[in-house]
C-alpha positions in Angstrom: 74.6 146.5 45.4 77.3 148.5 43.5 77.3 152.2 44.3 79.1 155.2 42.8 82.6 155.8 44.1 81.4 158.8 46.0 78.5 156.8 47.5 75.8 158.6 45.6 73.8 161.5 47.0 73.9 162.0 50.8 70.2 163.2 50.8 68.5 161.5 47.8 65.1 162.7 46.8 62.0 160.5 46.7 62.3 160.5 42.9 58.6 160.5 42.2 58.8 163.3 39.7 61.5 163.4 37.0 62.8 166.1 34.7 65.1 166.2 31.7 68.7 166.5 32.8 70.9 169.1 31.2 73.4 166.3 30.8 71.0 163.9 29.1 68.7 161.4 30.7 66.3 162.0 33.6 66.9 163.2 37.1 64.7 163.6 40.1 63.0 167.0 40.3 64.5 169.1 43.1 62.2 170.5 45.7 64.4 173.5 45.9 64.6 174.5 42.2 68.2 173.4 41.9 67.9 171.0 38.9 71.3 169.7 37.8 72.8 170.2 41.2 72.6 166.8 43.0 74.2 168.3 46.1 76.6 166.7 48.5 77.7 163.2 47.9 77.8 160.7 50.7 81.6 160.8 50.6 81.5 164.6 51.1 79.2 164.0 54.1 81.5 161.4 55.7 84.5 163.7 55.2 82.7 166.6 56.8 81.7 164.5 59.8 84.9 162.5 60.2 86.0 162.4 63.8 89.5 163.6 62.9 90.5 166.4 65.4 93.0 169.1 65.0 95.2 167.3 67.5 95.1 164.1 65.4 96.1 166.1 62.4 99.0 167.7 64.3 100.2 164.2 65.3 100.1 163.0 61.7 101.8 166.2 60.5 104.6 165.5 63.0 105.0 169.0 64.6 102.6 171.7 65.6 102.2 173.8 62.4 103.0 177.5 62.1 99.6 178.6 60.8 101.0 182.1 60.1 103.2 180.6 57.4 101.1 180.2 54.2 103.0 177.2 52.8 103.1 175.4 56.1 99.4 176.1 56.7 98.5 174.6 53.3 100.6 171.5 53.9 99.0 171.0 57.4 95.5 171.3 56.1 96.3 169.0 53.2 97.3 166.4 55.8 94.1 167.0 57.8 92.0 166.7 54.7 93.7 163.5 53.6 92.9 162.0 57.0 89.3 162.9 56.6 89.3 161.5 53.0 90.8 158.2 54.2 88.1 158.0 56.9 85.3 158.6 54.3 86.8 156.1 51.8 86.9 153.5 54.6 83.2 154.2 55.5 82.2 153.8 51.9 84.2 150.5 51.6 82.4 149.2 54.7 79.0 150.0 53.2 80.0 148.0 50.1 80.7 145.0 52.1 77.3 144.9 53.9 
């Protein structure tokens, strides 16, 4: 079964009632009145829950970051986020294979 690159919605609705989408087509009616806002993707969910610790990110970064330095802090968090993204991409790839 081929899925969207982001894995689709993390918390899909039952889809028993549909409304006209602002982008054309039909979409499931939201129980919370947030039509047109599908919410978090499965990739976002995997990224948020990736078991990538601060210490792992420091190891990948190479040195403990000086978080008071704006540029260094941005670079460090970019590394941390890329590790989480790599984890999420691998999780989605594993889902495709099963």
